[in-house]
C-alpha atoms as one frame of an Amber mdcrd trajectory, in Angstrom:
protein
 -67.596  17.554 -33.518 -70.817  17.018 -31.589 -70.413  15.795 -28.013 -72.699
  12.787 -27.834 -74.152  11.583 -24.548 -72.828   8.274 -23.399 -74.909   5.366
 -24.612 -75.866   3.274 -21.601 -74.926  -0.378 -21.904 -78.329  -1.710 -20.957
 -78.153  -4.967 -22.845 -75.789  -7.323 -24.567 -77.125  -6.213 -27.934 -76.151
  -2.589 -27.345 -72.683  -3.638 -26.270 -72.379  -5.903 -29.305 -73.427  -3.073
 -31.646 -70.926  -0.637 -30.124 -68.127  -3.217 -30.224 -68.814  -4.187 -33.849
 -69.080  -0.583 -35.035 -65.831   0.335 -33.316 -64.017  -2.586 -34.974 -65.435
  -1.830 -38.424 -62.826  -1.145 -41.110 -63.641   0.245 -44.528 -61.406  -0.417
 -47.497 -62.805   2.648 -49.275 -61.528   5.226 -46.759 -57.994   6.500 -47.174
 -55.649   6.582 -44.209 -56.185  10.304 -43.623 -59.964   9.961 -43.914 -59.910
   7.123 -41.413 -57.743   9.050 -38.946 -59.844  12.237 -39.042 -63.414  10.967
 -39.430 -63.717   7.299 -38.472 -64.318   7.950 -34.771 -67.016  10.512 -35.528
 -68.724   8.148 -37.988 -68.808   5.394 -35.364 -70.357   7.664 -32.729 -72.934
   9.012 -35.191 -74.002   5.499 -36.240 -74.307   4.382 -32.613 -76.320   7.507
 -31.754 -78.700   6.718 -34.645 -79.714   3.569 -32.708 -79.464   0.667 -35.175
 -81.708  -2.227 -34.201 -79.150  -4.989 -34.723 -75.476  -5.652 -35.369 -76.243
  -6.476 -38.976 -78.057  -3.165 -39.472 -75.209  -1.281 -37.807 -72.683  -2.830
 -40.207 -74.895  -1.938 -43.180 -75.126   1.676 -41.971 -71.367   1.871 -41.541
 -70.922   0.612 -45.106 -73.290   3.282 -46.431 -71.846   6.240 -44.538 -68.194
   5.313 -45.185 -68.935   4.901 -48.884 -70.603   8.305 -48.886 -67.638   9.960
 -47.134 -65.198   8.268 -49.535 -67.088   9.809 -52.473 -67.566  13.378 -51.188
 -64.546  14.034 -48.931 -60.998  14.675 -50.206 -58.360  11.998 -49.732 -56.611
  14.230 -47.205 -59.555  13.887 -44.827 -61.184  16.642 -42.816 -63.976  17.346
 -40.385 -67.086  15.183 -40.495 -69.240  18.279 -39.870 -68.129  19.753 -43.207
 -69.111  16.782 -45.384 -72.014  15.140 -43.521 -74.588  17.813 -44.421 -77.971
  17.998 -46.144 -76.460  19.665 -49.195 -73.770  16.995 -49.587 -76.292  14.184
 -49.209 -78.629  15.679 -51.827 -75.745  16.304 -54.228 -74.392  12.777 -53.760
 -77.804  11.177 -54.312 -78.443  13.276 -57.427 -75.018  12.475 -58.880 -75.409
   8.757 -58.140 -78.859   8.677 -59.748 -77.554  10.319 -62.902 -74.695   7.812
 -62.957 -77.214   4.989 -63.222 -77.248   3.559 -59.704 -80.504   1.750 -58.797
 -82.997   4.238 -57.449 -84.501   1.933 -54.850 -80.990   1.472 -53.419 -80.364
   5.218 -53.370 -83.630   5.764 -51.549 -82.524   3.428 -48.767 -79.097   5.040
 -48.548 -80.533   8.547 -48.444 -82.811   7.560 -45.568 -79.901   6.070 -43.623
 -77.688   9.113 -44.218 -80.441  11.502 -43.135 -80.985   9.539 -39.941 -77.265
   9.481 -39.153 -77.057  13.206 -39.895 -79.856  13.924 -37.404 -78.075  11.795
 -34.813 -74.796  13.609 -35.525 -76.529  16.914 -34.794 -78.193  15.515 -31.700
 -81.701  15.484 -33.152 -83.667  12.523 -31.834 -84.838  10.021 -34.426 -88.527
   9.255 -34.758 -88.487   5.633 -33.611 -92.254   5.252 -33.480 -93.641   2.294
 -35.373 -94.619   2.613 -38.989 -98.232   1.794 -38.111 -98.363   4.561 -35.512
 -96.967   7.113 -37.977 -99.532   6.136 -40.583-102.531   6.322 -38.247-104.822
   9.054 -39.472-107.785  10.869 -38.009-111.059   8.986 -38.315-113.720  10.653
 -40.485-117.254  11.349 -39.355-119.706   8.508 -39.682-122.848   8.544 -41.800
-125.128   9.276 -38.830-122.888  12.148 -37.684-122.810  13.663 -41.172-126.605
  13.491 -41.440-127.079  15.022 -37.978-124.578  17.786 -38.733-126.334  18.610
 -42.003-129.726  18.867 -40.299-128.223  21.047 -37.574-126.631  23.397 -40.102
-129.962  23.734 -41.962-131.757  24.733 -38.787-128.992  26.957 -37.418-127.913
  29.533 -39.972-126.959  30.119 -43.543-123.340  30.613 -42.473-123.176  27.150
 -40.875-124.651  25.578 -44.014-122.042  27.318 -46.144-119.344  25.937 -43.873
-120.726  22.394 -44.113-121.064  22.465 -47.891-117.606  23.982 -48.423-115.442
  22.213 -45.856-117.153  18.828 -45.362-119.078  18.141 -48.577-116.775  19.839
 -51.113-113.418  19.415 -49.349-112.337  23.077 -49.407-109.502  23.464 -46.838
-110.253  25.782 -43.943-108.834  29.215 -44.701-108.898  28.906 -48.491-110.053
  32.259 -49.909-112.032  33.221 -53.016-114.393  30.238 -53.025-117.816  31.042
 -54.464-120.856  28.767 -54.630-122.253  27.773 -58.015-125.304  25.655 -57.313
-125.914  24.753 -60.958-122.403  23.294 -61.228-122.874  21.328 -58.030-126.156
  19.922 -59.273-124.655  18.872 -62.590-121.628  17.255 -60.999-119.038  19.612
 -62.484-117.490  20.370 -59.084-116.247  18.040 -56.357-119.471  16.925 -54.699
-119.598  13.413 -53.168-122.946  14.094 -51.425-126.011  14.035 -53.644-127.242
  17.626 -54.202-130.781  16.441 -53.483-129.781  15.991 -49.853-129.085  19.711
 -49.409-131.255  22.703 -50.205-128.609  24.849 -51.890-130.784  27.415 -53.609
-130.053  30.095 -51.005-126.278  29.678 -51.396-126.087  30.651 -55.067-123.360
  33.271 -55.511-122.274  33.264 -51.852-118.588  33.368 -50.930-117.044  31.285
 -48.157-115.789  33.416 -45.242-113.885  32.596 -42.054-117.013  32.912 -39.889
-118.603  29.993 -41.737-116.124  27.553 -40.201-116.736  28.950 -36.718-120.515
  28.647 -37.198-120.088  25.045 -38.379-117.967  24.217 -35.324-120.596  25.717
 -33.004-123.250  23.431 -34.486-120.926  20.438 -34.141-120.208  21.276 -30.491
-123.928  21.481 -29.730-124.387  18.023 -31.248-121.385  16.613 -29.385-119.404
  16.024 -32.597-115.651  16.583 -32.443-114.895  18.578 -35.584-111.514  19.935
 -36.640-110.052  20.966 -40.021-108.360  17.572 -40.247-111.582  15.700 -39.460
-113.472  17.744 -42.078-110.840  17.011 -44.723-110.731  13.323 -43.855-114.532
  13.139 -44.011-114.540  14.622 -47.500-111.901  12.131 -48.598-113.926   9.279
 -47.128-117.071  10.413 -48.955-115.126  10.813 -52.194-113.417   7.410 -52.311
-116.616   5.602 -51.296-118.704   7.311 -53.986-119.571   4.336 -56.186-121.454
   6.419 -58.761-118.244   6.389 -60.802-115.353   4.018 -61.329-112.363   3.870
 -59.036-110.140   5.694 -61.540-112.731   8.426 -62.041-112.963   8.936 -58.280
-109.210   9.390 -57.946-109.150  11.971 -60.716-112.471  13.759 -60.308-112.163
  14.500 -56.606-108.560  15.704 -56.800-107.352  13.309 -54.107-103.652  12.722
 -53.588-102.058   9.316 -53.233-101.316   9.621 -49.457-104.891  10.783 -48.843
-106.397   7.752 -50.590-104.018   5.403 -48.784-104.905   6.939 -45.408-108.634
   6.570 -46.053-108.178   2.970 -47.174-106.661   2.164 -43.782-109.784   3.496
 -42.096-112.052   1.184 -44.080-112.729  -2.150 -42.466-111.954  -5.464 -44.169
-114.558  -7.104 -46.371-116.610  -9.646 -44.406-117.882 -12.963 -45.720-121.269
 -11.556 -46.741-119.603  -8.710 -48.621-117.262 -11.111 -50.363-120.174 -13.094
 -51.820-121.238  -9.983 -53.738-117.744  -8.699 -54.398-116.577 -11.860 -56.135
-119.118 -11.304 -58.913-117.832  -7.740 -59.376-114.296  -9.083 -59.758-115.487
 -11.740 -62.213-117.809  -9.748 -64.480-117.092  -6.108 -63.683-119.482  -3.614
 -62.165-121.346  -1.057 -64.264-123.768   1.516 -62.816-123.626  -0.251 -59.467
-124.686  -3.618 -60.903-122.770  -6.628 -62.114-122.334  -6.699 -65.872-123.459
 -10.341 -66.177-125.080 -11.884 -63.110-125.082 -15.454 -64.399-123.392 -18.737
 -63.703-119.795 -19.275 -64.677-118.803 -18.681 -68.265-116.459 -21.661 -68.509
-119.387 -24.095 -68.290-121.399 -22.341 -71.022-118.839 -21.512 -73.692-117.757
 -23.935 -76.413-114.507 -25.799 -75.852-113.183 -25.177 -79.364-109.736 -23.613
 -79.283-109.555 -20.012 -80.326-113.335 -19.630 -80.734-113.978 -17.137 -77.939
-115.509 -13.801 -78.762-114.998 -10.469 -77.111-117.527  -7.706 -77.568-115.582
  -5.043 -75.662-115.039  -1.905 -77.690-111.544  -0.704 -78.405-110.276   2.275
 -76.468-111.241   5.518 -78.151-108.646   8.147 -78.818-109.265  11.707 -77.672
-110.160  13.949 -80.613-108.176  17.049 -81.504-111.127  19.323 -80.671-111.525
  17.693 -77.254-107.802  18.058 -76.550-107.954  21.755 -77.471-110.960  22.263
 -75.220-109.224  20.490 -72.332-106.122  22.653 -72.769-108.273  25.782 -72.547
-110.026  24.515 -69.438-106.705  23.623 -67.831-105.309  27.129 -68.536-108.423
  28.638 -66.971-108.011  26.454 -63.879-104.330  27.432 -63.606-105.270  31.125
 -63.783-107.837  30.569 -61.022-105.165  28.973 -58.833-102.928  32.003 -59.292
-105.770  34.309 -58.314-106.288  32.363 -55.102-102.819  33.419 -53.930-103.597
  37.145 -54.047-105.783  37.255 -50.898-103.045  35.338 -49.026-100.557  38.075
 -49.945-103.041  40.624 -48.577-103.395  38.561 -45.396 -99.635  38.323 -44.900
 -99.214  42.044 -45.502-101.182  42.705 -42.314-100.063  39.621 -40.392 -98.939
  40.274 -36.791 -98.096  37.476 -34.308 -98.995  37.523 -30.630 -95.833  39.460
 -29.700 -95.920  42.854 -31.428 -92.779  44.615 -30.188 -89.472  45.986 -31.430
 -88.199  42.523 -32.336 -91.224  41.938 -34.540 -90.711  45.292 -36.227 -87.219
  44.176 -37.253 -88.266  40.772 -38.637 -91.782  41.519 -39.955 -90.793  42.059
 -43.588 -88.539  38.995 -43.565 -91.351  36.785 -42.307 -93.922  38.153 -44.735
 -91.596  38.006 -47.740 -90.380  34.464 -47.080 -93.838  33.005 -46.499 -95.260
  34.847 -49.519 -92.534  33.374 -51.728 -93.749  29.853 -50.875 -97.104  30.560
 -52.611 -99.386  28.712 -50.217-103.003  28.262 -51.334-104.486  28.204 -47.816
-104.518  31.125 -45.388-104.373  28.708 -42.467-101.243  27.033 -43.830 -99.621
  30.401 -44.492-100.488  31.550 -40.955 -98.907  28.452 -39.345 -95.684  28.905
 -41.303 -95.587  32.631 -40.525 -96.029  31.980 -36.780 -93.295  29.328 -36.899
 -90.837  31.542 -38.781 -91.525  34.468 -36.423 -90.761  32.278 -33.395 -87.589
  31.013 -35.061 -86.245  34.479 -35.926 -87.215  35.782 -32.468 -85.121  32.993
 -30.937 -82.205  33.894 -33.205 -82.444  37.524 -32.061 -82.558  36.527 -28.388
 -79.373  34.471 -28.836 -77.591  37.420 -30.411 -77.376  35.921 -33.902 -78.257
  37.446 -37.253 -81.883  37.235 -38.388 -81.116  37.455 -42.098 -82.917  34.718
 -43.994 -79.902  33.751 -46.125 -77.706  32.891 -43.131 -80.368  31.915 -40.579
 -82.829  29.707 -42.414 -80.605  26.709 -43.086 -81.070  23.072 -42.193 -78.301
  23.038 -39.576 -79.647  26.109 -37.788 -83.174  24.684 -37.893 -81.879  21.545
 -36.162 -80.250  23.713 -33.502 -83.581  25.499 -32.966 -85.253  22.094 -32.673
 -82.825  21.142 -29.894 -82.598  24.372 -27.908 -85.213  26.873 -29.044 -88.477
  25.185 -28.022 -88.024  23.757 -24.501 -91.673  24.316 -23.531 -93.247  22.601
 -26.544 -94.155  18.942 -26.869 -92.139  16.580 -29.042 -94.855  16.566 -31.687
 -95.030  20.388 -31.854 -91.248  20.589 -32.121 -91.305  18.186 -35.069 -94.060
  20.242 -36.718 -92.023  23.429 -36.294 -88.929  21.750 -37.694 -90.837  20.424
 -40.718 -92.303  23.862 -41.520 -88.949  25.593 -41.184 -87.252  23.067 -43.461
 -89.980  23.653 -46.040 -89.461  27.418 -45.788 -85.709  26.915 -46.175 -86.184
  24.898 -49.369 -88.748  27.229 -50.936 -87.876  30.657 -49.544 -84.112  30.724
 -49.018 -82.187  30.919 -52.269 -78.864  30.462 -50.450 -79.630  26.846 -49.577
 -77.400  25.062 -52.088 -78.945  21.606 -51.830 -80.072  20.267 -55.221 -83.749
  19.365 -55.427 -84.485  15.958 -53.953 -85.144  13.276 -56.535 -88.078  10.919
 -56.263 -86.278   7.648 -55.725 -87.183   4.078 -55.045 -90.021   3.721 -57.548
 -89.988   2.300 -61.043 -92.667   3.517 -63.397 -95.189   0.825 -64.281 -95.288
  -0.681 -67.735 -98.454  -0.025 -69.755-100.950  -2.848 -69.981-102.259  -4.481
 -73.134-105.028  -2.845 -75.101-108.235  -4.794 -75.833-107.023  -6.043 -79.226
-103.777  -7.351 -77.722-105.670  -9.005 -74.881-107.850 -10.916 -77.316-104.795
 -12.012 -79.286-103.008 -13.253 -76.156-106.051 -15.214 -75.050-106.278 -16.814
 -78.498-102.573 -17.634 -78.698-102.630 -19.340 -75.297-105.499 -21.616 -76.331
-104.122 -22.719 -79.716-100.715 -24.040 -78.618 -99.964 -27.433 -80.212 -97.969
 -28.834 -77.288-100.478 -29.742 -74.534 -98.078 -28.984 -71.682 -97.018 -25.642
 -73.160-100.683 -24.801 -73.706-101.498 -25.583 -70.061 -98.637 -23.537 -68.686
 -99.188 -20.588 -71.010-102.894 -20.581 -70.123-101.891 -20.459 -66.451 -99.687
 -17.411 -67.042-102.201 -15.502 -69.138-105.255 -16.564 -67.156-103.944 -15.823
 -63.660-101.837 -12.735 -64.385-104.268 -10.901 -66.672-107.400 -12.535 -65.297
-106.734 -12.391 -61.546-103.823  -9.964 -61.091-101.138 -12.372 -59.883 -97.481
 -11.427 -60.180 -94.800 -13.687 -61.635 -93.596 -14.616 -58.137 -97.103 -15.492
 -56.985 -97.927 -17.632 -59.998 -94.687 -19.610 -59.646 -95.699 -20.484 -56.070
 -99.324 -21.315 -56.928-100.582 -24.904 -56.632-103.773 -26.609 -57.765-105.183
 -26.513 -54.217-104.977 -22.683 -54.261-107.675 -22.539 -56.956-111.253 -23.434
 -56.085-114.515 -23.423 -58.026-117.574 -22.275 -56.063-121.062 -23.714 -56.480
-122.000 -20.792 -58.721-119.021 -21.496 -60.999-116.848 -18.590 -59.824-113.126
 -19.414 -59.801-111.473 -18.123 -56.619-107.700 -17.929 -56.185-105.988 -17.896
 -52.786-102.704 -16.013 -53.142 -99.869 -16.699 -50.719 -96.545 -14.973 -50.141
 -96.089 -11.438 -48.840 -99.530 -10.295 -50.062-101.995 -12.830 -48.692-105.387
 -12.348 -50.314-108.256 -13.841 -52.267-109.127 -12.812 -55.780-111.441 -13.980
 -58.557-110.692 -14.857 -62.174-112.360 -12.601 -64.741-115.019 -14.217 -66.917
-112.946 -13.769 -70.081-110.080 -15.831 -68.613-111.984 -18.693 -66.966-111.350
 -21.063 -69.883-107.613 -20.485 -69.540-107.547 -21.220 -65.820-109.667 -24.353
 -66.305-107.210 -25.530 -68.956-104.295 -24.753 -66.608-105.597 -26.864 -63.702
-106.979 -29.759 -65.760-105.524 -33.053 -64.543-103.318 -31.574 -61.781-103.049
 -33.124 -58.333-103.966 -30.896 -55.341-100.347 -30.287 -54.314 -99.007 -30.040
 -57.854 -97.557 -26.695 -58.953 -99.070 -24.854 -61.905 -95.587 -23.978 -63.179
 -93.168 -26.720 -62.108 -89.578 -25.716 -61.491 -87.648 -26.177 -64.709 -83.919
 -26.335 -65.248 -84.011 -22.717 -66.373 -83.556 -20.080 -63.692 -86.756 -18.437
 -64.929 -89.490 -20.998 -65.657 -91.757 -18.356 -67.185 -89.065 -17.343 -69.671
 -88.513 -20.996 -70.575 -92.246 -21.486 -71.152 -92.428 -18.457 -73.427 -89.411
 -19.651 -75.433 -91.084 -23.007 -76.018 -94.406 -21.508 -77.124 -95.539 -21.094
 -80.718 -95.801 -17.305 -81.026 -96.449 -15.899 -84.475 -94.896 -12.670 -85.671
 -97.912 -10.449 -84.928 -98.361 -11.679 -81.367 -97.462  -9.068 -78.717 -94.588
  -9.973 -76.412 -95.829 -11.623 -73.218 -94.743  -9.884 -70.020 -96.200 -10.887
 -66.639 -95.862  -7.319 -65.346 -97.916  -5.975 -68.245-100.463  -8.745 -67.731
-100.940  -7.734 -64.093-101.077  -4.059 -65.121-103.829  -4.941 -67.581-105.872
  -6.501 -64.792-105.377  -3.521 -62.464-106.420  -1.103 -65.226-109.556  -3.192
 -65.784-110.288  -3.134 -62.050-109.917   0.638 -61.908-112.550   1.036 -64.621
-115.121  -0.743 -62.452-117.342   0.814 -59.802-115.941  -1.289 -56.995-115.370
  -0.262 -53.354-111.912   1.002 -52.524-111.272  -1.666 -49.898-112.108  -4.364
 -52.465-109.583  -2.905 -54.909-106.864  -2.940 -52.244-107.833  -6.395 -50.974
-107.953  -8.052 -54.400-104.782  -6.452 -55.753-102.676  -6.874 -52.614-101.467
  -3.262 -52.788-100.581  -1.371 -49.618-100.805   2.143 -51.052-102.530   3.956
 -53.886 -99.249   4.702 -55.676 -99.816   2.050 -58.347-103.381   3.219 -58.948
-102.167   6.734 -59.696 -99.427   5.426 -61.973-102.104   3.606 -63.965-104.095
   6.778 -64.664-101.910   7.770 -67.607-102.683   4.406 -69.220-106.441   5.025
 -69.088-107.076   7.456 -71.984-110.809   7.558 -71.300-110.076   9.653 -68.199
-108.169  12.436 -69.950-111.209  14.711 -69.824-110.995  14.739 -66.021-107.249
  15.381 -65.724-107.556  19.106 -65.091-109.706  18.517 -62.025-106.968  16.541
 -60.328-104.350  19.271 -60.700-106.775  22.105 -60.056-108.056  20.819 -56.715
-106.878  22.353 -53.461-106.856  19.099 -51.510
C-alpha cells in the first residue's frame, strides 16, 4: 500500500472530510473486503482532495461500489484491483449492461482521480477555465504584415506562411506539395483569398523544414511571436470566421475538430449592441451569400391571419445520387491512400532518429524506441519526435534504476506514474504532465501487453434528427388549425419557440410573456433564462405562431402554465387534434431542426454559440450527419491533418 503523506488539518472542513470518510460504512462491501481494503480506500479518497463532505461521501460510494464489483468476497490488496485495466473493464461491462453513460462518465473520472492519488500522482486542481485557455491567434494586422514580409524575404518564407498559417499544415508534416490551381478554385483548405497572395512561383514546390525556420525569422524581425501552436490557432481562427460558406460547410471543409472550434470560439469576443442589430436579422431570415435573405419588416404584420394559409417556398432536401456517392467513395479512398503515404517519411525519419545522448544505453534501447513510436502511426514528424524523445528518456531512467527496458513490462500505466513521480525531478510540473500524457498514449497504442479494454466514449447521447422541410410545414399548419383556442395557443408556443428560436423544453416551460419583445422593425426577440442566459430571435416562418402564443397574456403570465400533469408539454400534446399523418411532436427534435437551420446559414461562429446557448461545438458536429447537402465535403474532414 502507498504511504501517503499526512494531510495537514488546516481547516475545519478538512477535519470534517477526514472524520466523515473514516466513519463511512458501505453495505456493499463484505466483511473481508472491509477489513483488507477499507482503510486504503479512505486514505486514497482523502488524498484525492474532495472539495466538500458531500463530495467525499459521493466518492466513497463510487469507489466502494467499484471494489464490490471487481474484487472477490475474500478481499485482497487495494493495489491489485484499483488499476487502470480494472477501471476500463468495469466501465465497459457496466455500459454493456445498460447503465446510464453520463453516470459512468462521472464515475470513471472519480475513479481515475482516486487512482492517481493512490499512486501519489498529484491531481490537476487548476480551474476549468484555466485548463481551457488556449493560445491567442494572430490578429488581422499581424497576418497582413507577416504576409508582406514573407513576400519580400524569400520564397522559402512564403512557402512556410502559405502552408502553416494559411493552409493549416502542422509543422513537420511531410510530403506536402503546392497545387496553385486547386488553391485558386477552393478545392483545398484555404481561408485566405488566393488573390491576396502571388502563388504562381510556388506551383509544384514541396514544403521542407527550412520553410518554417524562414517564416519564424521573418516573424522575429517584425516582432511577432510565432510558434507552431500560434500558427495552427491562426489557421483555425481564419477558417471558422470565413463567412463565404455556411457554418456547417466551414466545420467540414476545413477539417476542424470539435475541441479546435470550441477553443477558437472562446477567443472570439461577445457580440456588441451594434453587431446584434445586424445579427438579429440573420437569425430571423437567414443569411445567404453574406446578405440577409429578406431584409424587410416583420412577416407577422404582412401575412394573412387565416389559419393554415401560410406558404413555404423552401425546396425539399435533395438526396445524393448514386453516381455522386460512387464518386465520393473513390475520392475518399484516394484521400485514405494519401494519408498512408504520409506515414512513410516518418518511418524514414525514425529510422535515423538519435536523441541528444548517443551512448551505450541508447544503443540498447534504440530499436525499442523506433519500433514503438512507428507503431503509433503519427502523421507529423514533430509529434513523432516528441514522443520518441519522451520514450527515450523514460527507458533511460528505467536502465539507470536497474530495471528492464522491455516495452511489454516497462511501458505500463503504473510504471509511467512512477516515472512521473521520481524520474523527472528537474522538469516543471507542466512538462512532467506532458511526458506522462505521451507515455500513456504510447502504452495504449504501442504496447500490446496492456490489457485495458478500449475506453468508451461516455456521457453523451446522440442527438435526434430534426424534421425535414415537409414535416416542418405540416407542424406549423397543425399548430394553427387547432379547434380549442387554449390548445392552439400553447401548441403554437411549443412549435414557434422550439423550432423557431431554439428553446429547449425546460426553457419554454419557464418562459413568460415579458421574456418576448417586439422591436420597432417587427423582429421578435426572446430573452432566455436558466443555465444558458441568452437572446435569440424567432425565425420569420414561425412569427405567426409566437404572436398567437402571446396574444392576450399578462406580462408575468407563463406561456405554458403548470398543469396537474408532471409534464405540461405532454399534456398539451395529448389534448391536441393531431391527424394520423402528422409527425410526432418532440421538443428535442424541434430544437434540433432550428440548430440545423442555423448551421446552413453564413453566420459568425460567436453568433451561433450565443444564440444557441451551447458551450462547445459537440452538438454542431453531431448535426452534420443530419445535413445531407454536406455529404460531398465529408472526405475533407477525415482527410485533413489538423
